[in-house]
TITORSE-140328 format. One record per residue (C-alpha): residue in one letter; residue number from 1; y, z, x. Coordinates in nm, 3 decimals. Each point is the difference from the previous one (the first is absolute). Layout:
% TITORSE-140328
   rest    nr        yy        zz        xx
      A   NUM         Y         Z         X
...
***
This chain:
% TITORSE-140328
   rest    nr        yy        zz        xx
      M     1     8.717     9.005     8.485
      I     2     0.294     0.216     0.018
      N     3     0.284    -0.196    -0.171
      V     4     0.345    -0.001     0.208
      L     5     0.339    -0.075    -0.102
      I     6     0.251    -0.070     0.260
      A     7     0.409     0.039    -0.054
      D     8     0.242    -0.090     0.247
      D     9     0.335    -0.197    -0.059
      E    10    -0.103    -0.170     0.326
      L    11    -0.204    -0.312    -0.034
      L    12    -0.088    -0.027     0.334
      M    13    -0.110     0.352     0.008
      R    14    -0.216    -0.073    -0.299
      I    15    -0.158    -0.289     0.164
      G    16    -0.039     0.185     0.319
      L    17    -0.204     0.276    -0.149
      K    18    -0.202    -0.228    -0.204
      S    19    -0.098    -0.202     0.321
      M    20    -0.055     0.288     0.245
      I    21    -0.352     0.069    -0.113
      N    22    -0.287    -0.112    -0.221
      W    23     0.056     0.208    -0.304
      E    24    -0.317    -0.054    -0.158
      E    25    -0.218     0.081     0.307
      Q    26     0.154     0.335     0.003
      G    27    -0.059     0.046    -0.373
      F    28     0.336    -0.086    -0.166
      Q    29     0.146    -0.266    -0.215
      I    30     0.342    -0.102    -0.026
      I    31     0.102    -0.021    -0.375
      G    32     0.363    -0.041     0.027
      E    33     0.344     0.014     0.165
      A    34     0.322     0.064    -0.079
      A    35     0.350    -0.011     0.139
      N    36     0.131     0.341    -0.126
      G    37    -0.118     0.310    -0.178
      K    38     0.069    -0.120    -0.373
      E    39    -0.220    -0.281     0.060
      A    40    -0.270     0.186     0.180
      L    41     0.027     0.256    -0.314
      E    42    -0.074    -0.279    -0.243
      I    43    -0.317    -0.150     0.205
      A    44    -0.123     0.367     0.020
      R    45     0.035     0.046    -0.359
      E    46    -0.224    -0.292    -0.065
      Q    47    -0.227     0.000     0.277
      K    48    -0.057     0.385     0.068
      P    49    -0.013    -0.046     0.402
      D    50    -0.209     0.249     0.221
      L    51     0.266    -0.006     0.259
      I    52     0.365    -0.113     0.028
      I    53     0.177    -0.085     0.344
      T    54     0.360     0.035    -0.053
      D    55     0.308    -0.035     0.203
      I    56     0.241     0.278    -0.007
      K    57     0.314    -0.167    -0.049
      M    58    -0.002    -0.300    -0.256
      P    59     0.261    -0.138    -0.245
      V    60    -0.012     0.109    -0.373
      M    61    -0.245     0.260     0.045
      D    62    -0.097     0.174     0.330
      G    63    -0.332     0.105     0.101
      L    64     0.037     0.358    -0.075
      E    65     0.099    -0.059    -0.367
      L    66    -0.302    -0.240    -0.010
      I    67    -0.236     0.274     0.120
      R    68     0.165     0.269    -0.268
      E    69    -0.047    -0.260    -0.262
      A    70    -0.322    -0.134     0.075
      S    71    -0.146     0.365     0.032
      G    72     0.063     0.054    -0.355
      F    73    -0.275    -0.252    -0.124
      L    74    -0.216    -0.048     0.311
      D    75    -0.161     0.324     0.070
      S    76    -0.233    -0.102     0.276
      C    77     0.221    -0.254     0.179
      E    78     0.070     0.030     0.389
      Y    79     0.321    -0.086     0.131
      V    80     0.086    -0.122     0.396
      I    81     0.376    -0.030     0.075
      L    82     0.142    -0.286     0.230
      S    83     0.288     0.145     0.190
      C    84     0.265    -0.068     0.268
      M    85     0.110     0.236     0.269
      D    86     0.302     0.123    -0.184
      D    87    -0.199     0.084    -0.319
      F    88    -0.177     0.327     0.109
      Q    89     0.191     0.201    -0.281
      Y    90    -0.148    -0.229    -0.274
      V    91    -0.351    -0.013     0.164
      K    92    -0.006     0.387    -0.028
      E    93     0.124    -0.011    -0.378
      A    94    -0.262    -0.272    -0.032
      L    95    -0.308     0.219     0.148
      K    96     0.124     0.309    -0.237
      L    97    -0.027    -0.244    -0.287
      G    98    -0.343    -0.078     0.092
      A    99    -0.014    -0.277     0.235
      A   100    -0.315     0.017     0.225
      D   101     0.148    -0.186     0.323
      Y   102     0.269    -0.203     0.119
      L   103     0.047    -0.286     0.225
      I   104     0.288    -0.073     0.252
      K   105     0.085    -0.397    -0.095
      S   106     0.111    -0.074     0.335
      D   107    -0.325     0.156     0.163
      I   108    -0.277    -0.090    -0.223
      K   109    -0.312    -0.076     0.190
      Q   110    -0.329    -0.141    -0.158
      Q   111    -0.186     0.304     0.122
      Q   112     0.245     0.234    -0.156
      L   113    -0.014    -0.182    -0.349
      V   114    -0.392    -0.002    -0.005
      E   115     0.015     0.379     0.100
      V   116     0.229     0.083    -0.280
      L   117    -0.214    -0.216    -0.225
      D   118    -0.312     0.180     0.091
      T   119     0.160     0.334    -0.088
      I   120     0.113    -0.154    -0.359
      K   121    -0.339    -0.127    -0.057
      R   122    -0.167     0.364     0.081
      K   123     0.274     0.151    -0.259
      V   124    -0.093    -0.236    -0.254
      E   125    -0.372     0.031     0.031
      I   126     0.062     0.389    -0.022
      S   127     0.228    -0.046    -0.322
      S   128    -0.263    -0.213    -0.147
      R   129    -0.281     0.269     0.040
      K   130     0.242     0.241    -0.165
      D   131     0.051    -0.175    -0.307
      N   132    -0.231     0.204    -0.166
      M   133     0.210     0.307     0.068
      E   134     0.300    -0.125    -0.237
      P   135    -0.108     0.242    -0.267
      Y   136     0.078     0.272     0.247
      K   137     0.322    -0.161     0.091
      R   138     0.112     0.035    -0.351
      G   139    -0.075     0.353    -0.029
      V   140     0.237     0.290     0.016
      N   141     0.069    -0.004     0.367
      Y   142     0.093    -0.345     0.007
      L   143     0.224     0.041    -0.326
      K   144     0.159     0.293     0.170
      E   145     0.061    -0.173     0.313
      T   146     0.147    -0.321    -0.196
      L   147     0.235     0.232    -0.202
      F   148     0.152     0.160     0.307
      K   149     0.052    -0.335     0.186
      E   150     0.167    -0.113    -0.316
      M   151     0.198     0.270    -0.025
      L   152     0.122     0.001     0.378
      S   153     0.084    -0.360    -0.033
      G   154     0.216     0.044    -0.317
      F   155    -0.205    -0.206    -0.244
      R   156    -0.113     0.326    -0.187
      K   157     0.245     0.208    -0.197
      E   158    -0.005     0.401     0.028
      E   159    -0.083     0.070    -0.361
      D   160    -0.341    -0.256     0.028
      F   161    -0.089     0.176     0.319
      V   162     0.015     0.351    -0.155
      N   163    -0.204    -0.121    -0.304
      Q   164    -0.282    -0.071     0.216
      L   165     0.000     0.310     0.219
      Q   166    -0.264     0.173    -0.228
      T   167    -0.218    -0.322    -0.075
      L   168    -0.046    -0.073     0.359
      N   169    -0.020     0.375     0.127
      I   170     0.304    -0.020     0.245
      R   171     0.021     0.317     0.192
      V   172     0.381    -0.041     0.087
      R   173     0.234     0.193    -0.243
      Q   174     0.320    -0.139    -0.134
      E   175     0.204     0.265     0.218
      D   176     0.155    -0.003     0.360
      M   177    -0.225    -0.223     0.235
      M   178     0.029    -0.208     0.323
      L   179    -0.166    -0.323     0.112
      L   180    -0.167    -0.038     0.342
      K   181    -0.086    -0.354     0.176
      L   182    -0.287     0.030     0.269
      K   183    -0.042    -0.316     0.231
      V   184    -0.313    -0.030     0.242
      D   185     0.162    -0.047     0.350
      H   186    -0.127    -0.334     0.165
      F   187    -0.186    -0.118    -0.302
      E   188    -0.046    -0.329     0.122
      I   189    -0.246     0.165     0.268
      I   190    -0.190     0.258    -0.214
      R   191    -0.042    -0.302    -0.273
      K   192    -0.225    -0.181     0.273
      K   193    -0.272     0.260    -0.054
      Y   194    -0.002    -0.045    -0.387
      V   195    -0.009    -0.350    -0.030
      E   196    -0.385    -0.020    -0.001
      K   197    -0.030     0.354    -0.163
      D   198     0.248    -0.096    -0.260
      E   199     0.354     0.183     0.007
      Q   200    -0.080     0.188    -0.337
      L   201    -0.206     0.243     0.204
      L   202     0.324     0.074     0.195
      R   203     0.206     0.055    -0.330
      Y   204    -0.287     0.229    -0.171
      A   205    -0.010     0.202     0.336
      V   206     0.388     0.052     0.031
      I   207     0.038     0.074    -0.390
      N   208    -0.304     0.260     0.038
      I   209     0.177     0.166     0.283
      L   210     0.328     0.035    -0.171
      E   211    -0.181     0.121    -0.289
      E   212    -0.157     0.283     0.188
      I   213     0.269     0.104     0.225
      I   214     0.297     0.024    -0.253
      P   215    -0.088     0.312    -0.199
      R   216    -0.078    -0.034    -0.365
      K   217     0.294     0.237    -0.053
      W   218     0.245    -0.284     0.043
      S   219    -0.039    -0.248    -0.296
      K   220    -0.019    -0.352     0.177
      E   221    -0.113    -0.366    -0.071
      I   222    -0.097    -0.220     0.297
      I   223     0.092    -0.375    -0.050
      V   224    -0.145    -0.267     0.258
      E   225     0.240    -0.274     0.061
      N   226    -0.211    -0.183     0.245
      S   227    -0.267     0.126     0.269
      A   228     0.299     0.075     0.229
      E   229     0.230     0.189    -0.226
      Y   230    -0.049     0.285    -0.247
      L   231     0.237     0.188    -0.232
      I   232    -0.024     0.342    -0.113
      V   233     0.206     0.134    -0.317
      M   234     0.005     0.390    -0.003
      N   235     0.164     0.273    -0.149
      I   236     0.193     0.247     0.185
      H   237    -0.079     0.305    -0.193
      E   238    -0.354     0.151    -0.077
      A   239    -0.107     0.001    -0.366
      S   240     0.022     0.368     0.027
      G   241     0.341    -0.043     0.087
      G   242     0.003     0.065     0.389
      K   243     0.235    -0.259     0.210
      L   244    -0.138    -0.224     0.286
      H   245     0.214     0.133     0.276
      K   246     0.105    -0.239     0.287
      D   247    -0.218     0.189     0.253
      E   248    -0.296    -0.033    -0.202
      L   249     0.065    -0.358    -0.048
      G   250     0.026    -0.055     0.392
      R   251    -0.325     0.201     0.032
      L   252    -0.156    -0.237    -0.258
      F   253     0.104    -0.298     0.215
      E   254    -0.169     0.129     0.282
      K   255    -0.309     0.061    -0.154
      L   256    -0.019    -0.362    -0.124
      F   257     0.067    -0.117     0.355
      I   258    -0.272     0.185     0.152
      A   259    -0.254    -0.100    -0.276
      M   260     0.106    -0.364     0.006
      R   261    -0.055    -0.012     0.387
      D   262    -0.314     0.223     0.008
      F   263    -0.179    -0.166    -0.278
      L   264     0.103    -0.381     0.007
      N   265     0.179    -0.003     0.362
      I   266     0.331    -0.132    -0.171
      S   267     0.367     0.115     0.014
      F   268     0.261    -0.021    -0.287
      S   269     0.359    -0.005    -0.035
      I   270     0.164     0.163    -0.308
      G   271     0.312    -0.079    -0.185
      V   272     0.115     0.274    -0.236
      S   273     0.235    -0.046    -0.308
      S   274     0.242     0.268    -0.116
      I   275    -0.076     0.205    -0.314
      V   276     0.058    -0.185    -0.317
      P   277    -0.035     0.199    -0.343
      S   278    -0.216    -0.238    -0.211
      F   279    -0.191    -0.325    -0.007
      K   280     0.307    -0.186    -0.105
      Y   281     0.099     0.012     0.374
      L   282    -0.331    -0.083     0.167
      K   283     0.134    -0.362     0.090
      A   284     0.295     0.159     0.174
      A   285    -0.280     0.241     0.170
      Y   286    -0.193    -0.286     0.106
      H   287     0.307    -0.180     0.172
      E   288     0.104     0.304     0.168
      A   289    -0.349     0.066     0.129
      D   290    -0.026    -0.365     0.112
      I   291     0.326    -0.003     0.205
      A   292    -0.087     0.322     0.175
      L   293    -0.346    -0.142     0.084
      K   294     0.168    -0.329     0.118
      S   295     0.223     0.208     0.246
      H   296    -0.308     0.084     0.212
      F   297     0.085    -0.328     0.190
      Y   298     0.264     0.175     0.180
      N   299    -0.227     0.323     0.030
      E   300    -0.347     0.007     0.092
      N   301    -0.307    -0.030    -0.191
      G   302    -0.193     0.311    -0.135
      K   303     0.328     0.160    -0.138
      V   304     0.108     0.151    -0.321
      I   305     0.359    -0.156    -0.095
      T   306     0.178     0.154    -0.306
      Y   307     0.250    -0.181    -0.159
      E   308     0.241     0.263     0.024
      E   309     0.014    -0.019     0.364
      I   310     0.054    -0.343     0.009
      A   311     0.227    -0.049    -0.287
      A   312     0.306    -0.031     0.217
      D   313    -0.169    -0.267     0.217
      A   314    -0.130    -0.184    -0.307
      A   315     0.342    -0.080    -0.120
      I   316     0.096    -0.152     0.335
      D   317     0.016    -0.361    -0.020
      R   318    -0.196    -0.094     0.311
      Q   319     0.124    -0.293     0.196
      D   320    -0.114    -0.326     0.160
      F   321     0.009     0.003     0.403
      V   322     0.113    -0.261     0.252
      L   323    -0.111     0.075     0.364
      G   324     0.331    -0.218     0.139
      R   325     0.017    -0.215     0.282
      E   326     0.035     0.260     0.250
      G   327    -0.315     0.214    -0.136
      E   328    -0.185    -0.334    -0.010
      K   329     0.088    -0.072     0.390
      A   330    -0.088     0.364     0.089
      F   331    -0.330    -0.038    -0.147
      K   332    -0.095    -0.342     0.161
      L   333     0.101     0.169     0.340
      A   334    -0.241     0.265    -0.064
      L   335    -0.291    -0.217    -0.062
      E   336     0.074    -0.228     0.297
      S   337     0.013     0.334     0.206
      H   338    -0.355     0.074    -0.107
      N   339     0.107     0.344     0.038
      Y   340    -0.155     0.252    -0.245
      E   341     0.274     0.251     0.032
      Q   342     0.284    -0.234    -0.016
      F   343    -0.172    -0.141    -0.309
      S   344    -0.040     0.343    -0.153
      L   345     0.361     0.110     0.046
      Q   346     0.107    -0.301    -0.184
      M   347    -0.252     0.056    -0.296
      E   348     0.111     0.356     0.005
      Q   349     0.361    -0.114    -0.035
      L   350    -0.068    -0.237    -0.255
      K   351    -0.204     0.253    -0.212
      N   352     0.312     0.266     0.016
      Q   353     0.225    -0.313    -0.108
      L   354    -0.224    -0.070    -0.297
      H   355     0.002     0.334    -0.119
      A   356     0.347     0.048     0.066
      N   357     0.099    -0.336    -0.206
      L   358    -0.221     0.119    -0.289
      A   359    -0.201    -0.304     0.033
      S   360    -0.198    -0.056    -0.298
      E   361    -0.414    -0.028     0.028
      Q   362     0.006    -0.384    -0.005
      A   363     0.282    -0.018     0.259
      I   364    -0.206     0.199     0.248
      R   365    -0.311    -0.209    -0.056
      K   366     0.200    -0.312     0.044
      T   367     0.149     0.095     0.323
      Y   368    -0.314     0.123     0.167
      I   369    -0.158    -0.327    -0.119
      R   370     0.279    -0.172     0.196
      I   371    -0.079     0.202     0.286
      M   372    -0.375    -0.096    -0.022
      E   373     0.106    -0.363    -0.016
      W   374     0.183     0.035     0.349
      M   375    -0.294     0.175     0.151
      S   376    -0.237    -0.293    -0.132
      S   377     0.229    -0.256     0.153
      H   378     0.029     0.182     0.312
      F   379    -0.381     0.070     0.037
      P   380    -0.125    -0.319    -0.176
      S   381    -0.364     0.051     0.132
      M   382    -0.036     0.350    -0.121
      P   383    -0.351     0.016    -0.143
      D   384    -0.088     0.156    -0.339
      L   385    -0.158     0.340     0.122
      V   386    -0.080     0.128    -0.316
      S   387    -0.283    -0.189    -0.200
      D   388     0.094     0.077    -0.379
      N   389     0.080    -0.341    -0.091
      R   390     0.352     0.055    -0.058
      S   391     0.324    -0.173     0.162
      T   392     0.204     0.243     0.227
      Y   393     0.309    -0.015    -0.271
      E   394    -0.268     0.104    -0.270
      R   395    -0.074     0.321     0.209
      L   396     0.339     0.090     0.035
      L   397     0.095    -0.034    -0.339
      G   398    -0.303     0.225    -0.065
      Q   399     0.133     0.286     0.165
      E   400     0.117     0.255    -0.265
      T   401     0.277     0.191     0.155
      F   402     0.311    -0.081     0.236
      D   403    -0.156     0.216     0.286
      D   404    -0.341    -0.182    -0.045
      I   405     0.167    -0.335     0.048
      H   406     0.196     0.131     0.282
      Q   407    -0.288     0.109     0.175
      W   408    -0.225    -0.328    -0.086
      V   409     0.288    -0.228     0.153
      M   410     0.027     0.257     0.332
      D   411    -0.387    -0.046     0.038
      Y   412    -0.003    -0.372    -0.048
      F   413     0.266    -0.025     0.284
      H   414    -0.197     0.233     0.230
      Q   415    -0.325    -0.217    -0.063
      S   416     0.188    -0.331     0.053
      I   417     0.170     0.101     0.349
      H   418    -0.351     0.126     0.107
      Y   419    -0.161    -0.320    -0.115
      K   420     0.280    -0.205     0.183
      R   421    -0.051     0.177     0.309
      T   422    -0.362    -0.061     0.010
      L   423     0.025    -0.362    -0.089
      S   424     0.274    -0.066     0.276
      G   425    -0.159     0.150     0.275
      E   426     0.324     0.191     0.106
      P   427    -0.024     0.254     0.302
      K   428    -0.137     0.315    -0.172
      S   429     0.162     0.309    -0.011
      Y   430    -0.212     0.335     0.028
      A   431     0.013     0.035    -0.398
      D   432    -0.154    -0.358    -0.005
      L   433    -0.228     0.081     0.234
      A   434    -0.104     0.296    -0.180
      I   435    -0.010    -0.191    -0.346
      Q   436    -0.224    -0.255     0.196
      I   437    -0.234     0.286     0.096
      I   438     0.005     0.144    -0.369
      M   439    -0.089    -0.326    -0.162
      K   440    -0.315    -0.070     0.262
      H   441    -0.109     0.362     0.003
      Y   442     0.091     0.150    -0.344
      A   443    -0.375     0.062    -0.080
      E   444    -0.043     0.206     0.314
      E   445     0.142     0.351     0.053
      I   446     0.316    -0.057     0.144
      S   447     0.321     0.215     0.021
      L   448     0.378    -0.028     0.121
      Q   449    -0.143     0.170     0.359
      T   450    -0.290    -0.230     0.043
      V   451     0.224    -0.303    -0.084
      A   452     0.284     0.118     0.246
      N   453    -0.269     0.035     0.266
      Q   454    -0.122    -0.350    -0.061
      I   455     0.359    -0.144     0.085
      N   456     0.088     0.254     0.246
      V   457     0.305     0.148    -0.178
      N   458     0.089     0.364    -0.116
      S   459    -0.118     0.096    -0.346
      S   460     0.324     0.160    -0.085
      Y   461     0.187    -0.305     0.115
      L   462    -0.212    -0.255    -0.174
      S   463     0.026     0.215    -0.335
      R   464     0.364    -0.023     0.019
      I   465     0.009    -0.376     0.053
      F   466    -0.267    -0.076    -0.244
      K   467     0.197     0.164    -0.269
      Q   468     0.337    -0.160     0.122
      E   469    -0.176    -0.347    -0.024
      T   470    -0.233     0.005    -0.283
      G   471     0.178     0.255    -0.242
      E   472    -0.290     0.230    -0.025
      N   473    -0.194     0.237     0.215
      F   474    -0.311    -0.069     0.181
      I   475    -0.256     0.163    -0.225
      N   476     0.157    -0.161    -0.328
      F   477    -0.026    -0.335     0.143
      L   478    -0.355     0.048     0.091
      T   479    -0.072     0.132    -0.333
      K   480     0.149    -0.285    -0.171
      V   481    -0.208    -0.273     0.202
      R   482    -0.306     0.218    -0.078
      I   483     0.073     0.021    -0.373
      D   484     0.105    -0.393    -0.031
      T   485    -0.309    -0.095     0.157
      A   486    -0.196     0.240    -0.213
      K   487     0.172    -0.160    -0.317
      Y   488    -0.147    -0.350     0.146
      Y   489    -0.344     0.104     0.038
      L   490     0.012     0.175    -0.334
      E   491     0.123    -0.323    -0.188
      S   492    -0.260    -0.178     0.156
      R   493    -0.283     0.221    -0.128
      S   494    -0.267    -0.056     0.241
      L   495    -0.009     0.323     0.138
      K   496    -0.031     0.372    -0.118
      V   497     0.280     0.230     0.034
      Y   498    -0.162     0.197     0.264
      E   499    -0.054    -0.302     0.191
      V   500     0.370    -0.112    -0.054
      A   501     0.104     0.369     0.146
      D   502    -0.195    -0.065     0.305
      K   503     0.124    -0.346     0.038
      V   504     0.366     0.087     0.020
      G   505    -0.035     0.345     0.204
      Y   506    -0.088     0.285    -0.236
      P   507    -0.329     0.117     0.056
      N   508     0.016     0.274    -0.262
      T   509    -0.002    -0.163    -0.341
      T   510     0.160     0.286    -0.179
      Y   511     0.286    -0.002     0.241
      F   512     0.039    -0.375    -0.046
      S   513     0.014     0.006    -0.381
      K   514     0.252     0.295     0.022
      I   515     0.228    -0.225     0.245
      F   516    -0.048    -0.292    -0.174
      K   517     0.095     0.183    -0.346
      K   518     0.322     0.147     0.153
      V   519     0.125    -0.331     0.134
      V   520    -0.095    -0.251    -0.282
      G   521    -0.022     0.257    -0.281
      V   522    -0.335    -0.066    -0.118
      T   523    -0.356     0.068     0.134
      P   524    -0.187    -0.272     0.198
      D   525    -0.241    -0.039    -0.310
      E   526     0.276    -0.019    -0.252
      Y   527     0.212    -0.275     0.221
      R   528    -0.318    -0.214    -0.003
      G   529    -0.017     0.060    -0.381
***
């Protein structure tokens, strides 16, 4: 049995969790519960749980502090976070501290809880099988990584650190250096491929590529924060005296991006610190690289962001944002119009407003959640179109950048108005008729011209109307329908890839794989996992 400790200051939440499933049937037993982090910590010291399910916001000691403290004496304990919609920043911090997953308190379903527990069970089993690797963990690499983490967190003095350089064969020298922080983009999608195979495979692969691509002449050490985030501490001078120039650093990043894409099919975002003169300033360098990386929310994935570039922006106190009564009224009118162009205009104005008002990431996410709430009220019968067992709000919170969030909401509105029209049997426009034909015949050889012929309209006119009403061109819409259907078949696992390709209108499997990867970001085989 896997021992579980539940920590939440709400009694009803604790009762609800305990009553939601038969824990013992799932292979778990609840060994204790606590109303705050301090109580939970005391129980954890005595009972040594394998899993702690904790609320983030609690009196006396919160969930983040509980994880930090418990991690010091529970080497293999897993953590699952209970959070509210407004806690997203804290959830991200908890995941960085090593939490395995999170559940939205207002939206927990029995199936979601079971699936999270299944993932935990596999991790605990893998951890048990690796107990015989403990001597290795205490080897030089483990001690070296621990030393760097203690230095970065401020728990180790520079003098102690320097005394360990030779003993642990640390390659970085006590002179000018910089710190790079790398983060795997869209890690929640990537990690699905590695749940069965063990995420350690991903970590090993990433480290090997970094060691291989970064030339030996640059003295460096690589530290794994977690499966999604990696640190590189690197001298900017060669041992022979040559200096690492900015253009050479740019070429190095380009090589890294290409290698990660070609070998692992993943992309990275990178935060770069300013140059610091010694190990004493490593903590400051880490802080700078972390700030630079976090700013990618306002940019896009797969980019290198230096602290020097965003230092001025980092000093800006980003604000909360209130849409206001007039803005709310305009959005509701746009929703009622079912007009994509009108809604798109409102969304673009909102995006510009948020940028102009220097809105914080949390304020942006809360604003878009509010828009989603209005949409849910306006389209109450909208079905769940994605079968990944996450709520609509969880998918929205999972978007990594401002642009990702914006596009996701636009796509959701487009799907909603299309579904509403189909359900209501409204008189169909040429675009609706075209969509109807696409949905029925997407697996066949169809084109803008053949569809225009079927509904007796000029193809150029249909192209213009289709774009106006749906927000995308005919080919992109057809491709999206085909790829979304392909995802469904791939998830069912009942068909081979070439059979899926044929079923969605791509008789050439190679071409299908190329299109699928371009749209989804991974190949059909990788998507299936």
